[in-house]
N, C-alpha and C positions, 0 to 999 in steps of 0.2 A: 737955075738948074737943080740945085739941092732942094728947092721948094717942091719941084715936081716929083722928085724921088720920094720925099716924105709923104706926099699925098698918095702916091701909089702904094707905099708900104702900109699906110693907114687903111687904105681900101682893102688890102689883102689880109689883114689881121683876122676879121671874122671868118673868112674862108679857112684860114689856117687852123683856127680854133675848132671849127666844125670838123675838119679832117682829123685833127688830133683826137677829138672826142670819139669820132667814129673808129679810129684805130684802137683807142683804148677799149671801146665797147667790144670790138671784134676780138681783141686779145683776151679780154675778160671772158667772152663767150667761149673762145677756144679753150681757155684754162678750165672754165666751168665744165665744158663738155668732156675734157680729159679727166677731170676729177670724178665726174659722174660715171663715165665709162669704167674708170679704175675701181670705183666703189662697187659698181654693178658686177664687174668681173670678180672682185674679191668676194662679194656675196654669193655669186655663182660657184666660185671655187669652194667656199665654205659649205655651201649646200651640197655640192658634189662630194666633198670629203665626208660630210655627215651621212649622205646616202651610202657611200662606200663602206662606212663603219657599221651599217645595219646588215647583219648576216642574212644570207639567203638560205632558206631551209625548205625541206620537203615535209609537208604536213597533210594528214588526211584522217578521216574518221576510222576508229578501230572496227574490226569485223566482229560480228556476233558469233559466239561459240555454237557449234552444231548441237543437235539434240543428244547425240552420243559422242563420246570421245574414246579413241582407241589408245590403249597403253600396251606396251610390249615389255614383258618381263622375262628374265631367264628362269628356266626350270630344269628339272631332270626327271627321267622316266625310271620307274621301278616295276618289277614284276608284280602281278596281282597277288601271288603267293610265292615266297622264296624260302625253301626249306633246306638248311644244311643238315646232312645225315651223318650221325656219329654211331660208333659201335656201342652196343649194350653188353657185349661179352668180349673177353680178351682172347687172343689167339693169333693166328697167322692168316693173311689173306690167301685163300686157296685159288680163287680166280675172280675176274670181273667180267660182266656181260654187256655193259653199256658204257660207251666213251662219251666225251663231250659232244654235244650237238645231237645226241640220240633222242628221238621222241619216244617217250615211254607212257605206259598206261598204269593206272593204280594197281598195285600188287605185283607188278612185273619185277622179276629178279634182276638186281643190279650187280650183286657180288655174293661170294660165299666165303665164310671164315672157318678155318680148321680150329677146333677147340678141344684138344686132347685132355686137358685138365678138367674141363667141364663135363666131358663125356664120362670120365672116371667117377666124378662126383655123382653123376646121375646113376651110374651103375651101383655105387655104394648105397645111395639113398633107396634104390629099389630093393637091394638086399636087406637093408635095415627095415624096410616096410614089411618084407616077408617075415622077418624075425618077430616083429611086433605083432603081426597077425597070428603067428603061431603061439606066441605067449598069451595073446588075447583068448584064443580058443581054449588053451589049457586052463586059463583063469575062469572061463565060462563053465567048463566041466566041473572044476573044483568047487566053484561057488554053488552049482546045482546040487552036487553031492552033499555038501554041508547043509544045504537047506533041507534035504531029505532026512539027514541024521538029526537035524534039529527037531523035525517033526516027531522023531522017535525018542527024543530027549537023550540022544547018545552023546551030543556035544553041547557045549555052552552057547548061549546067544552071542557072547562077546567074540568067540572064535569064528562063528558064522558071519558076523558083521565084518570081521577082518578079511575073510575070503571074498565077501561081496565087494568090499572097497578095493581089494586088489584087482578084481575083475574090471571095475570101473576105471581104475588107473591104467590098466592094459589097453582098454578101449581108447582112452585119451592119447596114449602113446601111438596107437595105430593112426588116429586122426592127424597127429602131428607129423608122423612119417609120411602119410599121404599128402599133406600140405607141402612138405619139403620136396617130395617127388614132383608135385605139380609146379612148384617154383622153378626147379631145375629144368623141367620140360619146357616151361615158358622161356627160360633163358636159352635153351637149345633152339627155340624157334628164331631167336635173334641172330643165329648163325647165318640166316638168309637175310641179306640186305635187300629190301624191296622198296619200290617207289610208292610214296604215300598218296599220290594223286596223279592225274594225267598231266604231263608237262614235258619239258625238255631238260636233259642233263647239261647243266652249265659249268660244272666243275667235276673233275675226278682227281683226287689228290692222294691216291694210294695205288699200289701195284702188287703183283703176285709176290708172295713171300714176305711182305711188310709185316712187322710186328704191330699188332692192333691192341690198343689199351682201351678197356671199357670206359666209356664216357669221354674219350678223346684226350684228356689231360690238357697239356699245352700244345698238342698237335692239331693240325687243321682237320676239318671234316673229311670224311671219306668221299662223299659225293654231295653235290648240290643239285636239287631239282627245282625248276621254276615253272610256274603256270603263267604263260605269256599270252593267253587268248584275250585278256584285257590287261591294260597297264595302268598303274597309278602315276599321276603327274603331280609333283610337289613344286609349289611356287611360293616364294616369299613376297607378299603384297605389302607395299608401304602403308603405314598407319592412316595416311590421308585418304586412302581408298578402301579402308577396311569396312566402312559402313555400307559400301556398294556391293560387297560380296554377300549375296543372298541366295536362298534356295531357288533353283531353276536357272542360275547363271550358266551361260555357255561360253566357250572359248575355242579358238583355233590354234593349232600347233604347226610349227615348221621345224624340220631338222636339217642340218647341213648336208647330209648324204642323200637327201631326197629333194633336190632343188625344184621349185615350182609346184610342189605337192603340199596340200594342207590336210590336217586331220582334225575332226571335230571332237571336242571333249566337253564333259558336263561336270558341274560342281558336285562333289561327293560329301565333303565335310571340311571343317577347319579345326584348328586346335583351340579356338575360342580364347586366345590370349595373345598379347603383343609381347614379342621378345624384347627384353630390355637392351640387349647388346646391339640389336639391329633395328629395332623399332618397326618390325614387320609382323604380319599375320601369316602363319603357315597355312596354305590352302592345298587341299587334296582334290584333284580332278580325276575322272575316269575317261579312258579313251579305248575304243574298240581296236583290237589288233588281230582280228581273225585273218587278215591278209598277211600277217607276219612281216610287214614292212618296217615296223618299229622295233627297236632293240632296247631291252632294259639297260639302264645306265647311261642312255643317250642324253646329251645336252639338247635342250629344245628351247625355242622362243615361243612364248605363250602370248597370244593376242587377245586382250579383253576389250569388249565393247561395253563401256560403262556409261550410265546416264550423266550428262553434263549439267552444270549449273546454268540455268537460263539467263542469269544476270552476268555471267562471265564474258569478258572481252578478250580478243586476241590482238596483240600488237607485236611488232618485230622486237626481238631481244635487244637490238641495237638502239631502241627507243628508251631503254631504261637508263636512269641516272642514279648512280650509287654514291651517296654522300653520307655524312655522319647522321643525318636525320632519317636515313633508311632509303629504300627504293622510291624513286620519283619518276614522273614523266612530265615533259613540257607540253603545255596545251596553248594554242594560239587563240586569243580572245578578240574582243572588239578593238579596232584600231591597230591590229597587228601586235598587240602587247602579249607577252608571254606570262603564263601562270604555271608555277611548278606545283603539281598535285602529288600527294603521297598515295601510293597504291599498295595493294596486297597481292603478291604473286602467289597464285595457287599451284601452277604447274609450269615447269620449264620444259618446253617441247623442242629445244635445240635452237632453231632459227626464230622460233616464236615463243612467247610466254603467254600464259593464261592469267589475266588479271581478275581477281575475285571481287575486289571492291576498290573504289576511288575514281572510277571513270564513268562517264555517261556515253550513250551511243552517238551523241552529236558533237562530242569533243574532237577538235582537230589536233591530233598528236604529232609532235615533231619527231621525225626519224633522224638518227645520228645527230643529236643536238650538240652544239659547241660546249666544251668543258666550262667556259666562262659564263654560260647563260644563267641569268637569275630572273626571278619574278619581276615583272615590270619592264624588262627589256623589249625593244621593238625589233621585229623580224620581218623579213620579206619572204612571202611564200613563192617558191620557184615556179609553180605552174598552177593556174587556177583550175585547170581540168582535173588535177590530182585530187582536189577536194571533193570531186564528184564520185570518187571510188574509195573503197576501203584500202587501208594500208596493206592488208594481207590478201586482197582479192577475195574470192568466195571462201567461206569457212569450210574446213574439212572435218569429217567425223573421225 
């Protein structure tokens, strides 16, 4: 009985070994498959984490600057001629004939001054002139008689010379008296305050009965007359644009009280120097004001169309990186690697900046780059279609 059991056991041993090996192989396969799956999942997780660490950016080529660029600068208007009128004689204002806003012509009477002291001085000067004329006549007669007596040898030559010299002195006194009368008559003419040219009265700072001092002293002018048919426009142009201010330059003006209206102005002159305090060139333009729509003293915005640098590029202001090295932009190169380029900013246009050097037209510039971005970092471009257009769209003049 035991012999049969041993024989059956011996016969089943190879089968059991085969089953055991199979089980071991299956277990090993399952373990290997699990390990491989775990390693693959770990690799995928690592790859996903690496990909997530790569920033996604918007990048596109910069736009080319237009042939001209428009700059807007503040300015102010001034009358073509502005004349404050002071009194040349002292007295009291008798009356005035032109108030502010009155349009006047050259020579038109603006006011009249009473000058009692001057009137009396003129009368005295005229009386002195008559006295000197009478003395001159007497001296002429005396000198003539002494000449006759000298011919008869009745008087000495010395005495005759004295009478002749006295006559010449009296003639000189007459000339001086006539000059004094002429001076006072000229001053008398300044009793009439007249307009020096065609224009408009922009100020009247006197009234009837006011005491008038010759020359004005510390008091304001009596009247101000302005010629407003043309206006001067004064603008301070930054030094970077000074070389573009040339003869024949034109500009357009706008004023707040005339919305939607523009006025054409032409360059008249500059002060040919850069002010140290402001670093600007003072420019004077001329604008026609025959319509009377502009007012001296107005604030105005002056629009200049200046030639642009053909090599300049426009990029968003948000593309600039400001670090210790100076302004930079991030450019996406081959393989999505970033290169930081140093640039020179020519003009800040608000939302855009004009780059004078440091970029090429084919560079793909990153907009709003991360603060941590450095050269060599890899980035992912958000949209491939964005590389087919410029960052700023079409360039504006």
